[in-house]
VONU-874732 format. One record per atom (N, C-alpha, C): residue number from 1; chain; atom name; z, y, x. Coordinates in steps of 0.001 Angstrom, whole numbers, m for minus. Atoms other than C-alpha are relative to their C-alpha. Layout:
# VONU-874732
<node pos="NUM" unit="A" site="CA" up="Z" north="Y" east="X"/>
...
This chain:
# VONU-874732
<node pos="1" unit="A" site="N" up="170" north="1018" east="1023"/>
<node pos="1" unit="A" site="CA" up="170829" north="54772" east="m66501"/>
<node pos="1" unit="A" site="C" up="m393" north="646" east="m1329"/>
<node pos="2" unit="A" site="N" up="298" north="m658" east="1263"/>
<node pos="2" unit="A" site="CA" up="170820" north="57168" east="m69457"/>
<node pos="2" unit="A" site="C" up="m1407" north="586" east="13"/>
<node pos="3" unit="A" site="N" up="1340" north="m560" east="m110"/>
<node pos="3" unit="A" site="CA" up="167661" north="58861" east="m68210"/>
<node pos="3" unit="A" site="C" up="m1044" north="m1092" east="m201"/>
<node pos="4" unit="A" site="N" up="910" north="1126" east="150"/>
<node pos="4" unit="A" site="CA" up="165961" north="55472" east="m68009"/>
<node pos="4" unit="A" site="C" up="m89" north="m424" east="m1465"/>
<node pos="5" unit="A" site="N" up="m29" north="361" east="1419"/>
<node pos="5" unit="A" site="CA" up="167026" north="54665" east="m71585"/>
<node pos="5" unit="A" site="C" up="m780" north="1018" east="m816"/>
<node pos="6" unit="A" site="N" up="741" north="m1038" east="710"/>
<node pos="6" unit="A" site="CA" up="165676" north="58004" east="m72815"/>
<node pos="6" unit="A" site="C" up="m1494" north="m135" east="241"/>
<node pos="7" unit="A" site="N" up="1412" north="161" east="m318"/>
<node pos="7" unit="A" site="CA" up="162377" north="57390" east="m71035"/>
<node pos="7" unit="A" site="C" up="m589" north="m1165" east="m787"/>
<node pos="8" unit="A" site="N" up="469" north="1152" east="766"/>
<node pos="8" unit="A" site="CA" up="162049" north="53989" east="m72696"/>
<node pos="8" unit="A" site="C" up="m141" north="364" east="m1475"/>
<node pos="9" unit="A" site="N" up="69" north="m443" east="1396"/>
<node pos="9" unit="A" site="CA" up="162821" north="55515" east="m76096"/>
<node pos="9" unit="A" site="C" up="m1220" north="878" east="m247"/>
<node pos="10" unit="A" site="N" up="1138" north="m912" east="142"/>
<node pos="10" unit="A" site="CA" up="160242" north="58254" east="m75590"/>
<node pos="10" unit="A" site="C" up="m1302" north="m780" east="44"/>
<node pos="11" unit="A" site="N" up="1214" north="814" east="m96"/>
<node pos="11" unit="A" site="CA" up="157614" north="55713" east="m74527"/>
<node pos="11" unit="A" site="C" up="m215" north="m824" east="m1270"/>
<node pos="12" unit="A" site="N" up="118" north="776" east="1242"/>
<node pos="12" unit="A" site="CA" up="158363" north="53573" east="m77594"/>
<node pos="12" unit="A" site="C" up="m454" north="873" east="m1160"/>
<node pos="13" unit="A" site="N" up="418" north="m914" east="1061"/>
<node pos="13" unit="A" site="CA" up="158088" north="56547" east="m79944"/>
<node pos="13" unit="A" site="C" up="m1457" north="414" east="182"/>
<node pos="14" unit="A" site="N" up="1384" north="m399" east="m255"/>
<node pos="14" unit="A" site="CA" up="154867" north="57630" east="m78278"/>
<node pos="14" unit="A" site="C" up="m960" north="m1110" east="m400"/>
<node pos="15" unit="A" site="N" up="841" north="1125" east="405"/>
<node pos="15" unit="A" site="CA" up="153447" north="54155" east="m78807"/>
<node pos="15" unit="A" site="C" up="m152" north="m78" east="m1504"/>
<node pos="16" unit="A" site="N" up="62" north="19" east="1458"/>
<node pos="16" unit="A" site="CA" up="154311" north="54319" east="m82488"/>
<node pos="16" unit="A" site="C" up="m838" north="1153" east="m551"/>
<node pos="17" unit="A" site="N" up="636" north="m1200" east="533"/>
<node pos="17" unit="A" site="CA" up="152954" north="57835" east="m82951"/>
<node pos="17" unit="A" site="C" up="m1417" north="215" east="508"/>
<node pos="18" unit="A" site="N" up="1334" north="m208" east="m569"/>
<node pos="18" unit="A" site="CA" up="149777" north="57475" east="m80902"/>
<node pos="18" unit="A" site="C" up="m1102" north="m312" east="m1003"/>
<node pos="19" unit="A" site="N" up="998" north="324" east="1009"/>
<node pos="19" unit="A" site="CA" up="147971" north="56064" east="m83947"/>
<node pos="19" unit="A" site="C" up="m168" north="1074" east="m1058"/>
<node pos="20" unit="A" site="N" up="118" north="m1075" east="989"/>
<node pos="20" unit="A" site="CA" up="148490" north="59254" east="m85952"/>
<node pos="20" unit="A" site="C" up="m1274" north="803" east="213"/>
<node pos="21" unit="A" site="N" up="1170" north="m872" east="m120"/>
<node pos="21" unit="A" site="CA" up="145597" north="61538" east="m86693"/>
<node pos="21" unit="A" site="C" up="381" north="1273" east="748"/>
<node pos="22" unit="A" site="N" up="m224" north="m1245" east="m751"/>
<node pos="22" unit="A" site="CA" up="145210" north="64779" east="m84760"/>
<node pos="22" unit="A" site="C" up="817" north="998" east="m835"/>
<node pos="23" unit="A" site="N" up="m693" north="m946" east="887"/>
<node pos="23" unit="A" site="CA" up="146385" north="66836" east="m87765"/>
<node pos="23" unit="A" site="C" up="1483" north="m370" east="m152"/>
<node pos="24" unit="A" site="N" up="m1393" north="434" east="155"/>
<node pos="24" unit="A" site="CA" up="149520" north="64739" east="m88226"/>
<node pos="24" unit="A" site="C" up="791" north="189" east="1293"/>
<node pos="25" unit="A" site="N" up="m674" north="m244" east="m1275"/>
<node pos="25" unit="A" site="CA" up="150322" north="64994" east="m84529"/>
<node pos="25" unit="A" site="C" up="367" north="1471" east="136"/>
<node pos="26" unit="A" site="N" up="m271" north="m1446" east="m63"/>
<node pos="26" unit="A" site="CA" up="150079" north="68789" east="m84752"/>
<node pos="26" unit="A" site="C" up="1167" north="348" east="m929"/>
<node pos="27" unit="A" site="N" up="m1115" north="m248" east="922"/>
<node pos="27" unit="A" site="CA" up="152387" north="68786" east="m87796"/>
<node pos="27" unit="A" site="C" up="1317" north="m490" east="595"/>
<node pos="28" unit="A" site="N" up="m1194" north="551" east="m627"/>
<node pos="28" unit="A" site="CA" up="154854" north="66587" east="m85922"/>
<node pos="28" unit="A" site="C" up="489" north="908" east="1126"/>
<node pos="29" unit="A" site="N" up="m359" north="m921" east="m1082"/>
<node pos="29" unit="A" site="CA" up="154771" north="68921" east="m82911"/>
<node pos="29" unit="A" site="C" up="663" north="1247" east="m569"/>
<node pos="30" unit="A" site="N" up="m569" north="m1194" east="623"/>
<node pos="30" unit="A" site="CA" up="155451" north="71889" east="m85195"/>
<node pos="30" unit="A" site="C" up="1420" north="m263" east="m492"/>
<node pos="31" unit="A" site="N" up="m1337" north="320" east="498"/>
<node pos="31" unit="A" site="CA" up="158419" north="70146" east="m86817"/>
<node pos="31" unit="A" site="C" up="997" north="m167" east="1146"/>
<node pos="32" unit="A" site="N" up="m887" north="163" east="m1152"/>
<node pos="32" unit="A" site="CA" up="159880" north="69148" east="m83461"/>
<node pos="32" unit="A" site="C" up="330" north="1344" east="634"/>
<node pos="33" unit="A" site="N" up="m223" north="m1333" east="m575"/>
<node pos="33" unit="A" site="CA" up="159438" north="72689" east="m82139"/>
<node pos="33" unit="A" site="C" up="970" north="802" east="m856"/>
<node pos="34" unit="A" site="N" up="m900" north="m729" east="901"/>
<node pos="34" unit="A" site="CA" up="161127" north="74160" east="m85199"/>
<node pos="34" unit="A" site="C" up="1421" north="m527" east="85"/>
<node pos="35" unit="A" site="N" up="m1352" north="551" east="m92"/>
<node pos="35" unit="A" site="CA" up="164047" north="71775" east="m84854"/>
<node pos="35" unit="A" site="C" up="700" north="480" east="1264"/>
<node pos="36" unit="A" site="N" up="m585" north="m517" east="m1238"/>
<node pos="36" unit="A" site="CA" up="164585" north="72977" east="m81275"/>
<node pos="36" unit="A" site="C" up="435" north="1443" east="m198"/>
<node pos="37" unit="A" site="N" up="m321" north="m1407" east="240"/>
<node pos="37" unit="A" site="CA" up="164512" north="76632" east="m82351"/>
<node pos="37" unit="A" site="C" up="1226" north="96" east="m898"/>
<node pos="38" unit="A" site="N" up="m1153" north="m17" east="904"/>
<node pos="38" unit="A" site="CA" up="166971" north="75896" east="m85191"/>
<node pos="38" unit="A" site="C" up="1276" north="m371" east="732"/>
<node pos="39" unit="A" site="N" up="m1186" north="400" east="m763"/>
<node pos="39" unit="A" site="CA" up="169367" north="74149" east="m82790"/>
<node pos="39" unit="A" site="C" up="507" north="1144" east="856"/>
<node pos="40" unit="A" site="N" up="m388" north="m1114" east="m866"/>
<node pos="40" unit="A" site="CA" up="169359" north="77131" east="m80436"/>
<node pos="40" unit="A" site="C" up="661" north="1090" east="m828"/>
<node pos="41" unit="A" site="N" up="m580" north="m1066" east="815"/>
<node pos="41" unit="A" site="CA" up="170029" north="79630" east="m83227"/>
<node pos="41" unit="A" site="C" up="1334" north="m428" east="m587"/>
<node pos="42" unit="A" site="N" up="m1282" north="471" east="510"/>
<node pos="42" unit="A" site="CA" up="172810" north="77441" east="m84670"/>
<node pos="42" unit="A" site="C" up="1069" north="69" east="1074"/>
<node pos="43" unit="A" site="N" up="m973" north="m49" east="m1083"/>
<node pos="43" unit="A" site="CA" up="174523" north="77226" east="m81280"/>
<node pos="43" unit="A" site="C" up="435" north="1430" east="268"/>
<node pos="44" unit="A" site="N" up="m351" north="m1397" east="m219"/>
<node pos="44" unit="A" site="CA" up="174416" north="81009" east="m80962"/>
<node pos="44" unit="A" site="C" up="963" north="495" east="m1068"/>
<node pos="45" unit="A" site="N" up="m840" north="m453" east="1102"/>
<node pos="45" unit="A" site="CA" up="176137" north="81399" east="m84338"/>
<node pos="45" unit="A" site="C" up="1326" north="m742" east="m86"/>
<node pos="46" unit="A" site="N" up="m1235" north="770" east="49"/>
<node pos="46" unit="A" site="CA" up="178922" north="78886" east="m83658"/>
<node pos="46" unit="A" site="C" up="1199" north="898" east="267"/>
<node pos="47" unit="A" site="N" up="m1109" north="m893" east="m326"/>
<node pos="47" unit="A" site="CA" up="181114" north="81556" east="m82131"/>
<node pos="47" unit="A" site="C" up="338" north="865" east="m1196"/>
<node pos="48" unit="A" site="N" up="m245" north="m836" east="1169"/>
<node pos="48" unit="A" site="CA" up="180698" north="83783" east="m85165"/>
<node pos="48" unit="A" site="C" up="605" north="m794" east="m1150"/>
<node pos="49" unit="A" site="N" up="m490" north="800" east="1111"/>
<node pos="49" unit="A" site="CA" up="181404" north="80924" east="m87570"/>
<node pos="49" unit="A" site="C" up="1459" north="m402" east="162"/>
<node pos="50" unit="A" site="N" up="m1299" north="625" east="m165"/>
<node pos="50" unit="A" site="CA" up="184578" north="79576" east="m86027"/>
<node pos="50" unit="A" site="C" up="1023" north="817" east="776"/>
<node pos="51" unit="A" site="N" up="m938" north="m697" east="m877"/>
<node pos="51" unit="A" site="CA" up="186141" north="82125" east="m83707"/>
<node pos="51" unit="A" site="C" up="33" north="1492" east="m306"/>
<node pos="52" unit="A" site="N" up="m240" north="m1403" east="273"/>
<node pos="52" unit="A" site="CA" up="187198" north="85404" east="m85289"/>
<node pos="52" unit="A" site="C" up="m1147" north="745" east="m637"/>
<node pos="53" unit="A" site="N" up="1138" north="m658" east="617"/>
<node pos="53" unit="A" site="CA" up="184182" north="86163" east="m87420"/>
<node pos="53" unit="A" site="C" up="363" north="674" east="m1315"/>
<node pos="54" unit="A" site="N" up="m424" north="m656" east="1227"/>
<node pos="54" unit="A" site="CA" up="186252" north="87684" east="m90225"/>
<node pos="54" unit="A" site="C" up="m400" north="1462" east="46"/>
<node pos="55" unit="A" site="N" up="449" north="m1391" east="51"/>
<node pos="55" unit="A" site="CA" up="184708" north="90984" east="m91270"/>
<node pos="55" unit="A" site="C" up="554" north="651" east="m1258"/>
<node pos="56" unit="A" site="N" up="m549" north="m731" east="1128"/>
<node pos="56" unit="A" site="CA" up="186319" north="93554" east="m93487"/>
<node pos="56" unit="A" site="C" up="m55" north="1493" east="301"/>
<node pos="57" unit="A" site="N" up="m14" north="m1449" east="m160"/>
<node pos="57" unit="A" site="CA" up="186172" north="97287" east="m94084"/>
<node pos="57" unit="A" site="C" up="1421" north="540" east="39"/>
<node pos="58" unit="A" site="N" up="m1397" north="m425" east="22"/>
<node pos="58" unit="A" site="CA" up="189961" north="97406" east="m94404"/>
<node pos="58" unit="A" site="C" up="574" north="11" east="1408"/>
<node pos="59" unit="A" site="N" up="m693" north="m30" east="m1286"/>
<node pos="59" unit="A" site="CA" up="192229" north="98292" east="m91538"/>
<node pos="59" unit="A" site="C" up="979" north="m1176" east="57"/>
<node pos="60" unit="A" site="N" up="m943" north="1102" east="m171"/>
<node pos="60" unit="A" site="CA" up="194669" north="95748" east="m90129"/>
<node pos="60" unit="A" site="C" up="1244" north="221" east="m844"/>
<node pos="61" unit="A" site="N" up="m1198" north="m297" east="784"/>
<node pos="61" unit="A" site="CA" up="197576" north="97489" east="m91836"/>
<node pos="61" unit="A" site="C" up="m238" north="m262" east="m1483"/>
<node pos="62" unit="A" site="N" up="318" north="239" east="1403"/>
<node pos="62" unit="A" site="CA" up="195832" north="97341" east="m95216"/>
<node pos="62" unit="A" site="C" up="m68" north="m1499" east="m302"/>
<node pos="63" unit="A" site="N" up="87" north="1448" east="185"/>
<node pos="63" unit="A" site="CA" up="195126" north="93637" east="m94803"/>
<node pos="63" unit="A" site="C" up="1395" north="m611" east="m4"/>
<node pos="64" unit="A" site="N" up="m1380" north="496" east="m58"/>
<node pos="64" unit="A" site="CA" up="198753" north="92975" east="m93834"/>
<node pos="64" unit="A" site="C" up="735" north="326" east="m1285"/>
<node pos="65" unit="A" site="N" up="m661" north="m394" east="1247"/>
<node pos="65" unit="A" site="CA" up="199977" north="94927" east="m96853"/>
<node pos="65" unit="A" site="C" up="m504" north="m826" east="m1178"/>
<node pos="66" unit="A" site="N" up="551" north="837" east="1070"/>
<node pos="66" unit="A" site="CA" up="197620" north="92990" east="m99154"/>
<node pos="66" unit="A" site="C" up="605" north="m1404" east="33"/>
<node pos="67" unit="A" site="N" up="m579" north="1337" east="m139"/>
<node pos="67" unit="A" site="CA" up="198943" north="89701" east="m97805"/>
<node pos="67" unit="A" site="C" up="1452" north="7" east="m440"/>
<node pos="68" unit="A" site="N" up="m1421" north="m85" east="364"/>
<node pos="68" unit="A" site="CA" up="202564" north="90786" east="m98167"/>
<node pos="68" unit="A" site="C" up="173" north="205" east="m1507"/>
<node pos="69" unit="A" site="N" up="m110" north="m263" east="1433"/>
<node pos="69" unit="A" site="CA" up="201994" north="92071" east="m101714"/>
<node pos="69" unit="A" site="C" up="m400" north="m1213" east="m841"/>
<node pos="70" unit="A" site="N" up="452" north="1153" east="779"/>
<node pos="70" unit="A" site="CA" up="200270" north="88863" east="m102806"/>
<node pos="70" unit="A" site="C" up="970" north="m1175" east="61"/>
<node pos="71" unit="A" site="N" up="m977" north="1087" east="m106"/>
<node pos="71" unit="A" site="CA" up="203204" north="86678" east="m101804"/>
<node pos="71" unit="A" site="C" up="908" north="m15" east="m1213"/>
<node pos="72" unit="A" site="N" up="m928" north="145" east="1130"/>
<node pos="72" unit="A" site="CA" up="205266" north="85338" east="m104654"/>
<node pos="72" unit="A" site="C" up="1048" north="m1033" east="371"/>
<node pos="73" unit="A" site="N" up="m1112" north="905" east="m270"/>
<node pos="73" unit="A" site="CA" up="208614" north="83690" east="m104417"/>
<node pos="73" unit="A" site="C" up="544" north="m478" east="m1342"/>
<node pos="74" unit="A" site="N" up="m497" north="538" east="1268"/>
<node pos="74" unit="A" site="CA" up="209593" north="81404" east="m107232"/>
<node pos="74" unit="A" site="C" up="1077" north="m1051" east="242"/>
<node pos="75" unit="A" site="N" up="m1057" north="942" east="m302"/>
<node pos="75" unit="A" site="CA" up="212460" north="79592" east="m105596"/>
<node pos="75" unit="A" site="C" up="1217" north="331" east="m867"/>
<node pos="76" unit="A" site="N" up="m1175" north="m184" east="854"/>
<node pos="76" unit="A" site="CA" up="215303" north="79096" east="m108003"/>
<node pos="76" unit="A" site="C" up="1176" north="m684" east="660"/>
<node pos="77" unit="A" site="N" up="m1212" north="557" east="m579"/>
<node pos="77" unit="A" site="CA" up="218779" north="78580" east="m106681"/>
<node pos="77" unit="A" site="C" up="824" north="m617" east="m1120"/>
<node pos="78" unit="A" site="N" up="m744" north="693" east="1041"/>
<node pos="78" unit="A" site="CA" up="220593" north="75982" east="m108704"/>
<node pos="78" unit="A" site="C" up="1485" north="m42" east="370"/>
<node pos="79" unit="A" site="N" up="m1457" north="53" east="m200"/>
<node pos="79" unit="A" site="CA" up="224342" north="76071" east="m109132"/>
<node pos="79" unit="A" site="C" up="441" north="m1452" east="31"/>
<node pos="80" unit="A" site="N" up="m508" north="1360" east="m92"/>
<node pos="80" unit="A" site="CA" up="226332" north="72969" east="m108243"/>
<node pos="80" unit="A" site="C" up="928" north="m302" east="m1113"/>
C-alpha cells in the first residue's frame, strides 16, 4: 500500500515538474542529488554526535580531577 502511495506521489510530482525547462530540470536533479549525499553524510556522523564523541587531550584521571575540583558545596546547616 505504501509503495502504491509513493508511486502516485512521484507521478503527481512528475506531472507538475514536466513543464519545467531543461535547465531547471537539471538544477532540480542537482539539488535532489545533493540532498541524498547530505543525508548519507549526516547519518554517518550521528554516532559521533551522540554516542561518545567527546574528545580531549587530557587523560581520564585529569578529567576526573577537574570535575572534582570544580564542585562547590554551599549547603548551610541551620541550627534548630
